[in-house]
Structures are given as C-alpha cells and as structure tokens.
DRENKOLLO-923747 format. One line per 5 residues: number of its first residue (from 1); for each residue y, z, x of N, C-alpha, C. Coordinates in pm, whole numbers, plus 50000, padded with zeros to 5 digits. Each point is the difference from the previous one (the first is absolute). Layout:
% residues N
NUM> Y/Z/X/Y/Z/X/Y/Z/X ~ ...
% end
This chain:
% residues 388
1> 75446/70494/17015/49878/49931/50044/49888/50051/49915 ~ 49913/49909/49948/49884/50051/49925/49901/50070/50096 ~ 49959/50110/49948/49901/50086/50075/49860/49950/49997 ~ 49927/49981/50099/49871/49945/50007/49909/50121/49925 ~ 49903/49954/49923/49918/50099/49933/49906/50059/50098
6> 49982/50132/49980/49901/50072/50096/49859/49953/49954 ~ 49892/50037/50084/49868/49955/49984/49948/50040/49855 ~ 50029/50134/49953/49956/50034/49876/50066/49919/49885 ~ 50130/49983/50024/50087/49936/49909/49952/49855/49971 ~ 49962/49938/50115/49955/49861/49999/49867/49983/49936
11> 49912/50094/50018/49867/49990/49930/50030/50021/49857 ~ 50088/50094/49960/50026/50029/49853/50059/49869/49945 ~ 50096/49933/50071/50058/49870/49941/49893/49894/49986 ~ 49908/49996/50088/49887/49900/49982/49919/50036/49870 ~ 49982/50131/49976/49927/50034/49892/50070/49960/49862
16> 50128/50031/50008/50079/49970/49878/50010/49844/49979 ~ 50003/49925/50110/50000/49852/49977/49876/49952/49946 ~ 49888/50050/50049/49872/49964/49960/49988/50033/49845 ~ 50044/50109/49963/49990/50046/49856/50075/49910/49914 ~ 50126/49957/50057/50081/49907/49918/49943/49874/49973
21> 49939/49946/50112/49928/49869/49986/49876/50006/49891 ~ 49923/50107/50029/49886/50006/49906/50053/50022/49854 ~ 50109/50074/49976/50049/50038/49864/50039/49850/49942 ~ 50052/49912/50073/50041/49874/49941/49879/49918/49954 ~ 49895/50004/50086/49887/49916/49985/49893/50059/49888
26> 50010/50124/49980/49905/50068/49897/50033/49927/49865 ~ 49898/49951/49935/50017/49941/49870/50089/49880/49978 ~ 50022/49937/50112/50095/49877/49991/49925/49877/50063 ~ 50068/49889/49981/49945/49882/50050/50008/50003/50154 ~ 49923/49925/50073/50020/49985/50150/50131/49968/50034
31> 50053/50055/50111/50140/49972/50046/50001/49953/50141 ~ 50101/49919/50033/50025/49958/50139/50072/50111/50077 ~ 50002/49980/50134/50083/50096/50081/50142/49991/49953 ~ 50048/49886/49977/50150/49990/49956/50019/50072/49867 ~ 49906/49983/49909/50012/50069/49876/49983/50152/50009
36> 49915/50042/50086/49987/50156/50020/50117/50049/50071 ~ 50059/49926/50096/50120/50043/50068/50115/50019/49905 ~ 50020/49905/49901/50106/50015/49913/49976/50122/49890 ~ 49874/50018/49966/49977/50111/49903/50018/50132/50070 ~ 49954/50014/50123/50001/50120/50068/50127/50043/50068
41> 50071/49897/50032/50129/50023/50073/49971/50012/50153 ~ 49888/49965/50041/49963/50004/50143/50034/49863/50064 ~ 50019/50000/50132/50019/49876/50071/49871/49918/49994 ~ 50013/49872/50023/49875/49928/49995/49906/50033/50120 ~ 50064/50034/50109/49920/50037/50114/49917/50129/49968
46> 50073/50108/49946/49928/50130/49964/49895/49972/49902 ~ 50038/49909/49899/49899/49982/49895/49871/49927/50060 ~ 50020/49911/50087/49890/49943/50067/49911/50096/50087 ~ 50070/50099/50053/49929/50102/50085/49916/50086/49906 ~ 50061/50036/49887/49936/50086/49902/49874/49932/49935
51> 50011/49875/49961/49897/49916/49947/49887/49996/50095 ~ 50023/49966/50128/49905/49982/50092/49919/50130/50026 ~ 50070/50117/50005/49935/50134/50005/49908/50025/49874 ~ 50054/49978/49882/49917/50029/49878/49879/49905/49983 ~ 50017/49872/50058/49889/49914/50000/49888/50059/50087
56> 50038/50049/50118/49898/50058/50089/49939/50120/49947 ~ 50081/50067/49912/49934/50127/49957/49924/49970/49859 ~ 50004/49886/49952/49927/49965/49883/50077/50019/49871 ~ 50125/50043/50003/50081/50030/49879/50043/49861/49933 ~ 50022/49890/50084/50049/49879/49941/49890/49883/50039
61> 50007/49900/49917/49922/49883/50021/50083/49873/49999 ~ 49974/49910/50084/50078/49872/50000/49939/49903/49899 ~ 50086/49941/49915/49966/49907/49903/49975/49859/50050 ~ 49902/49934/49978/49986/49857/50038/50101/49918/49943 ~ 50047/49896/50076/50117/49913/49946/49934/49918/49881
66> 50079/49960/49915/49955/49913/49873/49957/49862/50051 ~ 49901/49958/49931/49938/49868/50031/50107/49886/49979 ~ 50027/49916/50086/50091/49897/49977/50146/50021/50047 ~ 50009/50123/50059/50143/50030/50043/50041/49904/50121 ~ 50132/49968/49978/50063/49899/50099/50061/50101/50113
71> 49979/49945/50125/50062/50076/50109/49915/50125/50031 ~ 50071/50092/50089/49936/50115/50042/50043/50117/49892 ~ 49909/50046/49929/50033/50102/49889/50035/50124/50051 ~ 50088/50074/49951/50036/50141/50036/49881/50091/49979 ~ 49981/50097/50094/49894/50094/49982/50033/50089/49872
76> 49896/50025/49926/50015/50090/49878/49904/50120/50009 ~ 50046/50100/49953/49926/50124/50013/49981/50065/49870 ~ 49888/50072/49979/49977/50083/49875/49935/50136/50036 ~ 50023/50096/49919/49932/50123/50019/49853/49982/49982 ~ 49925/50055/50098/49847/49994/50004/49935/50115/49920
81> 49990/49980/49873/49949/50096/49906/49856/50023/50039 ~ 49929/49910/50055/49867/50009/50026/49964/50078/50136 ~ 50112/50052/50072/49976/50071/50135/49936/50126/49981 ~ 50008/50066/49872/49937/50130/49985/49955/50025/49862 ~ 49936/50103/49978/49948/50036/49863/50046/50144/49958
86> 50027/50018/49866/50042/50124/49957/49907/50046/49895 ~ 49982/50129/49985/49906/50067/49902/50089/50089/49915 ~ 49986/49991/49867/50052/50086/49901/49903/50060/49912 ~ 49991/50127/49985/49899/50068/49921/50061/50097/49897 ~ 49957/49989/49878/50043/50087/49890/49875/50091/49967
91> 50012/50140/50037/49899/50093/49974/50036/50080/49874 ~ 49947/49954/49886/50039/50056/49870/49894/50089/49940 ~ 50030/50046/49877/49900/50085/49919/49887/49920/49958 ~ 50006/49874/49957/49901/49922/49948/49957/49878/50077 ~ 50065/49980/50108/49959/49886/50094/50054/50011/50134
96> 49939/49915/50094/50055/49979/50129/50019/49853/49998 ~ 50124/49953/50047/50027/49859/50000/50052/49987/50150 ~ 49937/49886/50069/50042/49972/50129/50032/49851/50016 ~ 50127/49972/50058/50050/49872/50017/50010/49955/50153 ~ 49952/49884/50036/50028/49967/50129/50093/49876/50001
101> 50111/50003/50071/50094/49893/49991/50050/49953/50140 ~ 50073/49894/50005/50061/49960/50126/50144/50058/50016 ~ 50069/49959/50090/50118/50084/50036/50123/49955/49903 ~ 49963/49902/49914/50100/49977/49882/49956/50078/49872 ~ 49896/50063/50010/49955/50083/49875/49916/49908/49912
106> 49958/49898/50035/49909/49905/49925/49872/50059/49998 ~ 49939/50030/49875/49863/50064/50004/49895/49898/50029 ~ 49915/50038/50110/49897/49913/50043/49866/50048/49933 ~ 49991/50125/49970/49875/50047/49930/50034/50143/49947 ~ 49911/50033/49891/50023/50138/49946/49861/50045/49961
111> 49987/50136/49999/49880/50063/49945/50030/50112/49920 ~ 49919/50019/49905/50025/50115/49896/49892/50074/49970 ~ 49993/50132/49997/49888/50085/49960/50052/50099/49895 ~ 49933/49999/49884/50029/50091/49890/49941/50143/50034 ~ 50076/50106/49960/49962/50128/50028/49995/50091/49883
116> 49914/50104/50001/50009/50110/49902/50118/50087/50050 ~ 50095/50025/49901/50122/50102/50041/49952/50127/50042 ~ 49880/50035/49972/49948/50138/50035/49941/50003/50139 ~ 49989/49878/50058/49938/49993/50126/50069/50090/50118 ~ 49927/50067/50079/50066/50087/50097/50037/49931/50110
121> 50059/50074/50108/50061/49942/50116/49897/49911/50081 ~ 49890/50052/50023/49906/49935/50079/49954/49859/49942 ~ 49971/50002/49876/49964/49878/49919/50127/49896/49994 ~ 50118/50056/49986/50106/49902/49996/50033/49940/50127 ~ 49985/50073/50121/50025/49951/50119/49893/49897/50038
126> 49872/50027/49957/49904/49906/50032/50020/49864/49924 ~ 50054/50019/49879/50033/49870/49920/50120/49937/50077 ~ 50092/50065/50053/50098/49929/50078/49956/49925/50118 ~ 49904/50065/50067/49932/49932/50117/49936/49869/49971 ~ 49932/50004/49881/49924/49888/49945/50083/49889/49962
131> 50114/50033/49936/50092/49904/49939/50080/49941/50115 ~ 50037/50063/50104/50068/49939/50113/49907/49920/50077 ~ 49878/50043/50014/49907/49915/50065/49960/49872/49929 ~ 50004/49999/49868/49987/49863/49924/50123/49913/49998 ~ 50115/50066/50004/50117/49924/50010/50025/49919/50133
136> 49958/50075/50108/50015/49941/50122/49887/49895/50020 ~ 49876/50016/49961/49904/49906/50015/50029/49880/49923 ~ 50056/50008/49869/50038/49884/49926/50103/49913/50058 ~ 50084/50071/50076/50108/49919/50080/49970/49951/50123 ~ 49864/50035/50045/49965/49969/50140/50094/50063/50097
141> 50020/50127/49987/50100/50069/50083/49916/50122/50065 ~ 50015/50022/50123/49950/50123/50058/50103/50101/49982 ~ 49942/50140/50009/50083/50107/49982/50113/50006/50121 ~ 49962/49962/50115/50099/50003/50112/50096/49890/49999 ~ 49993/49909/49897/50107/49896/49978/50094/50033/49902
146> 50004/50121/49937/50110/50041/49909/50102/50058/50087 ~ 50119/49938/49975/50118/50037/50074/50068/50142/49943 ~ 49981/50007/49875/50066/50114/49934/49930/50029/49857 ~ 50001/50126/49959/49933/50032/49872/50086/50093/49918 ~ 50021/49963/49871/50067/50094/49908/49897/50052/49903
151> 50009/50128/49966/49925/50068/49905/50073/50065/49902 ~ 49962/49985/49863/50069/50067/49897/49886/50110/49944 ~ 50055/50108/49980/49918/50115/49937/50078/50060/49876 ~ 49916/50039/49912/50058/50095/49888/50030/50125/50064 ~ 50093/50077/49950/50043/50132/50049/50115/49990/50092
156> 50046/50125/50043/50109/50003/50101/49949/49994/50145 ~ 50063/49896/50069/49957/49972/50130/50106/50026/50096 ~ 49969/50064/50121/50104/50035/50094/50021/49894/50097 ~ 50096/50032/50102/50030/49890/50101/49887/49966/50091 ~ 49892/50076/50006/49893/49984/50090/49893/49912/49939
161> 50000/49992/49861/49893/49929/49941/49896/50092/49942 ~ 50032/50128/49973/49905/50102/49945/50051/50030/49867 ~ 49895/50002/49909/50032/50037/49848/50030/50150/49988 ~ 50130/50025/49960/50033/50142/49995/49958/50067/49863 ~ 49998/49913/49897/49967/50055/49868/49954/49892/49918
166> 49877/50018/49950/49951/49899/49881/49943/50086/49886 ~ 50063/49997/49882/49947/50067/49889/49886/49919/49933 ~ 50014/49862/50013/49910/49920/49909/49867/49966/50072 ~ 49975/50025/50125/49873/49962/50071/49949/50125/50051 ~ 49869/50028/49978/49926/50118/50052/50001/49986/50166
171> 50025/50113/50062/49977/50002/50154/50090/49899/50070 ~ 50099/49939/49944/50093/49906/50071/50107/50069/50078 ~ 50044/50111/49945/50115/50068/50078/49943/50034/50146 ~ 50083/49968/50089/49978/50018/50138/49920/49889/50078 ~ 49971/49896/49932/49936/49880/50070/50095/49935/50101
176> 49959/49992/50115/50081/49939/50108/49964/49836/49994 ~ 50076/49928/49923/49956/49854/49997/50041/49922/50124 ~ 50091/50034/50068/50033/49934/50126/49880/50016/50105 ~ 49954/50127/50016/49895/50024/50080/49867/49923/49956 ~ 49985/49990/49875/49878/49926/49940/49996/49864/50030
181> 50127/49935/49983/50016/49848/50020/49998/49958/50134 ~ 50041/50100/50101/49991/49967/50139/49855/49973/50051 ~ 49908/50059/49919/49854/49972/50037/49945/49868/49936 ~ 50086/49941/49915/49955/49869/49935/50068/49876/50067 ~ 50131/50010/50033/50069/49879/50046/50082/50034/50121
186> 50055/49883/50057/50081/50028/50110/50157/49993/49948 ~ 50087/50012/50089/50152/49999/49969/50042/50118/49931 ~ 50137/50000/49980/50066/50126/49937/49955/50019/49857 ~ 49989/50129/49955/49966/50028/49862/50122/50062/49934 ~ 50044/49959/49877/50101/50075/49926/49952/50026/49865
191> 50029/50123/49951/49941/50046/49867/50112/50049/49922 ~ 49999/49961/49871/50107/50031/49909/49953/50027/49862 ~ 50068/50071/49911/49966/50022/49870/49994/49865/49910 ~ 49908/49983/49908/49983/49877/49934/50112/49958/49916 ~ 50063/50092/49936/50125/49956/49917/50107/49954/50073
196> 50027/50054/50124/50105/49946/50090/49973/49861/50045 ~ 49870/49983/50027/49958/49865/50052/50000/49898/49886 ~ 49968/50030/49888/50014/49910/49882/50153/49969/49982 ~ 50084/50081/50020/50154/49974/49993/50035/49908/50103 ~ 49947/50017/50123/50012/49918/50126/49967/49860/49960
201> 49878/49979/49954/49944/49862/49960/50096/49930/49909 ~ 50060/50076/49896/50086/49932/49904/50117/49943/50067 ~ 50053/50073/50095/50134/49950/50066/49964/49905/50118 ~ 49873/49986/50034/49957/49899/50102/49973/49867/49930 ~ 49913/50002/49904/49961/49877/49937/49974/50003/49846
206> 50068/50106/49946/49991/50028/49863/50114/49958/49908 ~ 50009/50061/49888/50111/49984/49902/50130/50058/50049 ~ 49990/50086/50107/50126/50081/50046/50041/49943/50130 ~ 49956/49879/50048/50036/49965/50130/50149/49971/50031 ~ 50077/49978/49883/50144/49978/50017/50080/50124/49959
211> 49940/50105/49978/50070/50123/49950/50013/50097/50125 ~ 50111/50080/50000/50010/50099/50101/49969/50146/49964 ~ 50005/50015/49883/49974/50144/49946/49900/49987/49879 ~ 49885/50059/50010/49885/49984/49910/49929/50124/49986 ~ 49962/50032/49875/49907/50106/49968/49873/49931/49956
216> 49896/50023/50074/49862/49951/49963/49928/50096/49924 ~ 49940/49975/49885/49924/50092/49930/49844/49956/50010 ~ 49905/50087/50057/49870/49969/49997/49937/50059/49862 ~ 49972/49907/49910/49938/50037/49880/49861/49975/49997 ~ 49922/50099/49991/49857/49972/49993/49928/50134/49972
221> 49872/50018/50053/49921/50120/49965/50079/50122/50061 ~ 50099/49983/50093/50097/50108/50036/50134/49925/49994 ~ 50111/50087/50017/50133/49938/50006/50068/50050/50122 ~ 50071/49896/50072/50075/50046/50108/50124/49900/50021 ~ 50074/50019/50099/50126/49918/50026/50029/49978/50134
226> 50047/49885/50029/50053/49957/50134/50137/49964/49994 ~ 50082/50029/50096/50150/49977/50000/50047/49913/50116 ~ 50070/49902/49956/50064/49911/50105/50155/50018/49979 ~ 50062/50034/50125/50139/50024/49987/50060/49921/50112 ~ 50107/49920/49961/50062/49900/50086/49906/49920/50083
231> 49891/49947/49916/49902/49909/50067/49901/50070/50080 ~ 49994/50126/50010/49912/50067/50093/49912/50104/49919 ~ 49869/50002/50041/49925/50112/49931/50050/50123/50041 ~ 50012/50076/49883/50063/50145/50037/49878/50102/49988 ~ 49982/50076/50124/49903/50094/50008/50039/50139/49988
236> 50125/50034/50023/50052/50136/49993/49974/50076/50132 ~ 50039/50121/50005/49989/50088/50123/49857/50037/50028 ~ 49914/50029/49911/49871/50032/50032/49901/49897/49934 ~ 50040/49880/49958/49920/49898/49949/49953/50031/49861 ~ 50082/50075/49917/49966/50036/49873/50085/49936/49889
241> 50081/49912/50037/50088/49939/49895/49915/49932/49900 ~ 50051/49991/49875/49943/49947/49887/49902/50091/49925 ~ 49969/50113/50053/49904/50091/49937/50053/50073/49892 ~ 50068/49941/49909/50064/50069/49882/49896/50038/49899 ~ 49885/49946/50005/49887/50034/49909/49938/50142/50033
246> 50051/50053/50111/49949/50137/50025/50077/50103/49899 ~ 50114/49947/49956/50084/50102/49915/49932/49976/49850 ~ 49950/50098/49941/49930/50000/49866/50111/49934/49893 ~ 50126/50035/50011/50098/49954/49902/50022/49848/50018 ~ 49956/49947/50107/50017/49845/50013/49907/49929/49899
251> 49894/50064/49953/49919/49935/49903/49872/49925/50050 ~ 50007/49966/50124/49882/49921/50064/49867/50056/49984 ~ 49988/50132/50021/49887/50078/49995/49922/49986/49866 ~ 50094/50010/49888/49940/50008/49872/49995/49857/49937 ~ 50051/49890/50061/50000/49880/49949/49865/49938/49953
256> 49911/50009/50089/49857/49929/49972/49932/50084/49873 ~ 50045/50122/49973/49940/50063/49878/49994/49924/49874 ~ 50116/49922/49979/50011/49916/49872/49892/49902/50009 ~ 49967/49939/50113/49894/49897/49995/49871/50066/49988 ~ 49975/50109/50068/49877/50062/49992/49960/50052/49859
261> 50112/50055/49937/49974/50045/49864/49969/49892/49899 ~ 50053/49871/50024/49955/49894/49906/49856/49967/50037 ~ 49964/49995/50130/49855/49966/50028/49905/50104/49949 ~ 50045/50128/49999/49914/50102/49943/49969/49983/49854 ~ 50097/49951/49916/49997/49994/49860/49971/49856/49957
266> 49977/49908/50074/49986/49859/49944/49881/49929/50071 ~ 49948/49906/49938/49895/49924/50055/50073/49895/50080 ~ 49935/49973/50121/50059/49900/50083/50000/49858/49950 ~ 50098/49938/49994/49998/49851/49950/49890/49924/50063 ~ 49942/49916/49935/49896/49917/50047/50056/49862/50033
271> 49993/49948/50130/50059/49864/50019/49935/49896/49931 ~ 50074/49895/49952/49937/49895/49926/49888/49927/50070 ~ 49904/49946/49919/49889/49923/50055/50050/49901/50095 ~ 49942/49978/50118/50047/49902/50087/50117/50036/50092 ~ 50053/50112/49984/50108/50052/50084/49943/50030/50136
276> 50083/49974/50106/49964/50024/50129/49973/50156/50033 ~ 49890/50036/50047/49970/50152/50028/49951/50024/50129 ~ 50036/49910/50085/49944/50012/50142/50064/50120/50066 ~ 50129/50019/49967/50082/50119/50063/50069/50070/49893 ~ 49935/50084/49923/50063/50069/49884/50111/50090/50054
281> 50097/50028/49912/50114/50080/50053/49952/50149/50001 ~ 50063/50084/50078/49973/50145/49991/50006/50050/49857 ~ 49930/50108/49974/49991/50049/49858/50130/50015/49922 ~ 50096/50062/50082/50139/50021/49927/50058/49870/49963 ~ 49980/49889/50070/50067/49887/49948/49949/49949/49872
286> 49891/50054/49947/49954/49950/49868/50113/50054/49886 ~ 50067/50103/50035/50121/50048/49906/50088/49888/49999 ~ 50045/49935/50110/50103/49900/50004/49945/49870/49918 ~ 49870/49974/50017/49940/49889/49932/50004/50023/49857 ~ 49974/50115/49951/49992/50025/49851/50146/49987/49951
291> 50092/50065/50078/50142/49993/49952/50046/49861/49982 ~ 49960/49910/50098/50042/49851/49994/49938/49944/49873 ~ 49884/50048/49954/49936/49931/49887/50053/50061/49864 ~ 50090/50104/50013/50063/50045/49880/49949/50133/49956 ~ 49906/50078/50073/49963/50127/49968/50120/50100/49996
296> 50030/50058/49891/50115/50075/49990/49989/50132/50080 ~ 49881/50059/49999/49986/50126/50080/50011/49978/50151 ~ 49936/49877/50035/50014/49967/50147/50140/49963/50033 ~ 50076/49935/49919/50133/49982/50023/50081/50122/50010 ~ 49966/50098/49924/50072/50135/50014/49969/50065/50123
301> 49872/49996/50048/49957/50060/50121/50079/49931/50123 ~ 50010/49865/49995/50075/49931/50099/50142/50035/50002 ~ 50066/50026/49890/50145/50023/49980/50004/50143/50069 ~ 49918/50102/49968/50004/50119/50060/49987/50014/50147 ~ 49912/49917/50062/49990/49980/50129/50115/49951/50065
306> 50055/49903/49946/50134/49943/50050/50113/50093/49999 ~ 50013/50078/49881/50098/50111/49996/50000/50095/50121 ~ 49877/50040/50017/49989/50105/50117/50027/49925/50139 ~ 49951/49878/50008/50027/49920/50125/50150/49990/50022 ~ 50071/49980/49893/50147/49978/50000/50078/50115/50043
311> 49959/50117/49986/50074/50122/50026/50026/50000/50160 ~ 49882/49990/50082/50010/49996/50143/50066/49882/50053 ~ 49974/49886/49929/50066/49869/50034/50153/50012/49981 ~ 50038/50049/49904/50148/50021/49969/50068/50096/50102 ~ 49932/50100/50045/50067/50093/50102/50003/49915/50128
316> 49911/49911/50040/50020/49924/50115/50099/49892/49992 ~ 50012/49940/49878/50108/49899/49974/50133/50069/50003 ~ 50028/50109/49935/50116/50065/50006/50045/50050/50140 ~ 49907/50030/50088/50024/50044/50124/50033/49886/50104 ~ 49920/49896/49988/50021/49886/50096/50083/49892/49939
321> 50018/49971/49873/50060/49895/49942/49961/49865/50064 ~ 49869/49973/49976/49931/49883/50069/50034/49867/49922 ~ 49989/49893/50064/50015/49875/49947/49883/49958/49908 ~ 49879/50042/50048/49877/49974/49928/49922/50113/49984 ~ 49919/50004/49893/49887/50093/49984/49877/49894/49992
326> 49895/50028/50085/49885/49911/49997/49876/50077/49955 ~ 49930/49949/49922/49866/50060/49948/49891/49935/50064 ~ 49919/50078/50071/49870/49959/50057/49891/50091/49974 ~ 49893/49971/50066/49881/50075/49979/49906/49947/49890 ~ 49892/50062/49975/49895/49936/49909/50051/49977/49858
331> 50106/50084/49953/50042/49983/49858/50104/49889/49995 ~ 50043/49946/50116/50099/49897/49994/49939/49870/49933 ~ 49875/49986/49985/49938/49898/49929/50020/50008/49850 ~ 50042/50116/49973/50030/50020/49850/50145/50017/49975 ~ 50083/49948/50092/50151/50020/49997/50054/49938/49861
336> 49935/49907/49948/50049/49938/49870/50021/50109/49889 ~ 49917/50100/50004/50027/50109/49904/50066/50130/50059 ~ 50041/49986/50123/50068/50120/50066/50155/49974/50024 ~ 50035/49879/50029/50135/49982/50056/50110/50034/49887 ~ 49980/49939/49884/50101/50035/49904/50018/50134/49960
341> 49889/50073/49975/49999/50155/49980/50071/50065/50110 ~ 49972/49961/50126/50065/50057/50122/50144/49974/50006 ~ 50045/49885/49972/50143/49968/49998/50073/50082/49896 ~ 49936/50009/49878/50065/50096/49892/50020/50132/50055 ~ 49900/50056/50067/50009/50145/50044/50107/50006/50114
346> 49995/49914/50085/50110/49998/50109/50138/49982/49941 ~ 50012/49930/49893/50133/49980/49939/50045/50139/49947 ~ 49901/50073/49954/50040/50141/49945/50059/50090/50097 ~ 49947/49999/50124/50016/50097/50109/50103/49955/50102 ~ 49991/49873/50027/50084/49948/50117/50133/49951/49967
351> 50094/50009/50095/50137/49964/49966/50005/49841/50013 ~ 49909/49944/50087/49978/49861/50008/49855/49967/50023 ~ 49952/49919/49916/49848/49968/50009/49986/49881/50090 ~ 49938/50015/50118/49973/49895/50086/49906/49898/49936 ~ 49991/49885/50066/49912/49889/49956/49847/50054/50030
356> 49914/49972/49907/49861/50050/50023/49908/49873/50022 ~ 49923/49987/50101/49925/49898/50037/49850/50054/50013 ~ 49901/49899/49999/49856/50036/50005/49953/49948/50120 ~ 49924/50070/50088/49940/49952/50117/49902/49890/49966 ~ 49997/49901/50087/49896/49897/49976/49869/50024/50097
361> 49995/50114/50072/49891/50025/50089/49888/50076/49943 ~ 50015/50048/49878/49890/50078/49932/49961/50114/50100 ~ 49878/50002/50032/49948/50117/50081/50002/49957/50155 ~ 50042/49882/50041/50002/49967/50129/50132/50034/50079 ~ 50104/50040/49923/50129/50027/50058/49997/50104/50103
366> 49918/50106/49985/49996/50113/50107/49942/49937/50136 ~ 49905/49921/49994/49933/49946/50119/50097/49904/50071 ~ 50078/49920/49916/50095/49916/50048/50120/50082/50069 ~ 50038/50118/49955/50090/50092/50051/49949/50046/50139 ~ 49876/50031/50002/49936/50041/50132/50005/49891/50104
371> 49976/49880/49964/50018/49890/50083/50143/49987/50056 ~ 50106/50007/49909/50127/49999/50044/50035/50116/50093 ~ 49944/50115/49980/50011/50116/50091/49954/49974/50139 ~ 49893/49932/50004/49934/49960/50129/50086/49889/50066 ~ 50045/49906/49928/50086/49899/50060/50133/50051/50043
376> 50057/50111/49943/50115/50061/50059/49966/50059/50135 ~ 49886/50054/50022/49954/50054/50133/50013/49890/50107 ~ 49936/49880/49951/49990/49883/50086/50144/49961/50046 ~ 50087/49987/49896/50139/49945/50026/50074/50102/50086 ~ 49971/50132/49993/50055/50095/50082/49955/49980/50153
381> 49879/49948/50017/49950/49968/50134/50081/49877/50060 ~ 50047/49905/49906/50077/49892/50051/50124/50054/50049 ~ 50080/50081/49935/50120/50052/50036/49982/50074/50142 ~ 49889/50072/50010/49976/50079/50113/49952/49919/50120 ~ 49971/49873/49979/49955/49906/50100/49849/50021/50043
386> 49929/50057/49899/49863/50024/50040/49907/49919/49899 ~ 49881/49979/50047/49891/49939/49910/49898/50093/49961 ~ 49963/49997/49880/49905/50103/49951/49863/49990/50072
% end
C-alpha cells in the first residue's frame, strides 16, 4: 500500500510540482493545462491545483483566448515575467553599470557611470549609489520592488559578499558589498567576482550557452578567468578558482607590459576625419587599432601580449579540457587581431586546442552575469515555495 506523505513531505512535493510547472513555462509559448500535464508528468488535477496556486501568488498569468476561437477555448498560461524586478550591477575599475530587468532577464533600463580607476572606496560607493538610483528611476521601479540583486566586483569575493582582496582598486579590500546594497534595495543580495559572472553570462545567453565545459578569459585592462564545469559555475573551496594570474609564471601579470611599451614609444594613431569619437576606446586599445592598420611594432606588441596570455590559458585548458575558450572583456572588441595568434600559441602548448569564440557582450557581460546570479536566487525561492 502506498504510504501517505507526511505534512513536510507533502509541502515539499507541492514545491517541486510548482518548480516543474514554472520550468516548463519559462521562455516558452503559453501552454494549456493538458500540455503542462504531459510535459511535467503530473496528473491534470495536480497541474490545475499548481496553476491555481501560482496564479494567486503572481508567478503565472492567464492568456486571453484568441479572437475568433470556436467553442470554449482551453485556458492557457504563461510565466509572468512582469511580476518582479531584478537588479544587476557591475562595479569595475573604470565604470559602474546597473541593469534593471524583469524575471526573464529582459533589460528594462540601464545606467552607466565612468570612473577614475584611482578613485577611493568612498567615491566608488557613492558612484554605485548614484548609478543604481538612475537605473531604478529610468525603469520607474522603487527600491523595495527589487526582488533580488546580483553584484559583480573586481577582486576576490567571499561567500558573504565581502571583498577579500583587490590589488587593482585602492581601498577596495574589505568592502562589504552585501551590507552596502542592503541599504539601497530590497530583496536578497548576492555578490560574486566579475570574471566568474562574465562566464555565467556566456553560458546563460552568450556564445557558450550550449557548452558544458568552458574557460572564459577576461582580456582587458586586467586579465582574469572564469570556469564552467559540467554546465555549472565553478567557484572552488574558498571561491578562488580561476585565479591563475596570481602565479607569475602564468604570464598574465606581465602581459600588459607589451602594450604599455608600445604606447611609451609610439605616437597614438589619430582616428580618420569623421570617425565616431563619442566613446573612444581605452588607451591600451589604440595598440590593437594600430596593429589592425598594419603597424609592425604594434603588431609585435599584440603578439607579445597574446603569448603571455596564452601561458595561463594553456594551463587552464590542459587542466580542464574545455569544449570552448571564450574571450571577453574590453579587448574582445579587437579579437580579430587576437584570436589567430592565441590559437597558434594554444596549439604549441595544448594536447588539444578547443574552439575559441569571442563574446558578443563587450563590456556588458559582467552585469548580465550579475542579473543571472540574482535570477538564480529568485529561482531558488520558487523551489523553496517562497516569494521574495
């Protein structure tokens, strides 16, 4: 005889059933109760109970029947992405970028503030406050309407949202970002390293969304890595995974010297008359611009940079044997002069060179990863049977 589930077991079963229904409706066309029943494996009666509960809690919306339908149309349901709002924030060395999205991750508004990399802790946090306020105001969203917030920060971040170590930003080590954001918005706050979140964005909506094992290289004014293993962001025991750049022999610490040396000994290329100059690239990108135009010394500098980048990248490839290597960050805009040299270097050192792809997110990938981190928190509340 089948044993009746206990109270706790029954509650857990309802939570799992609700999660199964929502999973089928996320990113799909509206479905009828019969279609949901077939997809989830639940009985039609159980499916109807779950749908009624989720409608009452705001997770689902009923779709109006099509005009001209004959007879009594079956009820159709969709995921109510407008039920809540998500905030994703990238706190970097040169900018703060804040995105306000719905529960599907569709960006409703964004705000960006450029920063001096030498700005201290107080000034950077004040810029964060201003950027978040602008993003919320532009989306017509109150701070208490945010269901969940994801925050990306340069440096090593612990599980509580505190920056354990930051070599690149003055006074940033020790900043408690979770505590700071609790004063700005409602809902849970999750904080993570920017390279890790850039990797998460690629597997969510980027060039690596169909890959299970990925090495993400953040190539820009600094170099970092994020690792995806078996489809999941890999953090490591103390959240320090991917920090191979801390090893001098990996080459990442000295890689920018090749670009800086060219800048010190060459005149910066002048953009042609009429070229768009509203958002000039960072200074180091002028090396890539010159290499693209055929400047031999600039080309040599880029190849030197890529050789050093490839040392640490090769170590990660040999360790993880990934399906993909994804290049992101500011320098990904110049991937046309980086990919082939990088492939040649990986061919030298790796037993198998994985496919190399270039991120399409430019400098927005980190903030999108922060959004995805916040959405994971919301999705966990679905399974727990709670509403943010």
